[in-house]
C-alpha positions, 0 to 999 in steps of 0.5 A: 455544473462546475468541476473541481481542479486537478493537482499533478505532482510529478518527479523528474524524468530520467534520460541518458543518451551517453550511457547505454547500460544505465538509461537514467533513473526517474526521480523519486517522489517522497511524501512524509509526515513530520518527525516528532523529536521531543525526548522528554514527552511522548508525542507522535510523528505526523500522519500522511492521509490520502482520501478521495473526494466525498459526494452528496449524491453520486459515488465518492472518488476512487483510490488507485495505488499501482506501479506502472508497466515496464516495456522491457523489464519488471514492473515496480513492486508495491510494498505495504508495511508498518515500522518497527516498535522499538519499545512497544508494539508495531503498527497494524495493517487493516484492509476493510471495506465500508458498511452499506445499507445496500451491499458492502464492497468485496475484497479480492486478492488476485495474482496475475496470470503467467504466460508461456511455459512458466509456473504460476506464482504463489500466495503466502499468508504467514502469521507472527512468530514468537521467540518465547517458548512459553507463548504461541505464534499467531493464528490464521482465521478465515470466517465465512459471513453469516445470514 
C-alpha cells in the first residue's frame, strides 16, 4: 500500500517582541485566478478550483474550510460572496450535496453556542431587493422532500 504525498502551503508567522499593542500579524495567503484583460473580445478570468481526492473503493477526501481559534479574542470570520456584475448579473452561490444510490448527504446550518450571560445569535436569510417599483423582490422558499 502506498500513500500519496501531502502538500503544505503556509504564510509566515507574525511576532513582535518590541510592540506590546500590536503583536505582529501573520502573513496572508492569496490564491487567485488569472486576470482577463482583452477589451475587444469578451473572455473570462481564470477559475480557482478546490477538489478533494477521488476514491475507487473508499470515501473521497473531505473538504474543510474553517477559521482557526483565538486564545484571547475573536476567531476569524468566513465570508463567501460573488463579485459585482457591472453590466450583467452577478454570480450565484450554490450549496448542494451530491446524488446517491443509498443516502444523499444533508445540509446543516448551525450557529455556535453562547456561554455565560449573553444572548444567542441570530440566523438571517434575506432575499434580493429591486430598485424598480414595477418589479418585486426575491422570494424565500423552503420545501420539504417528497416520498
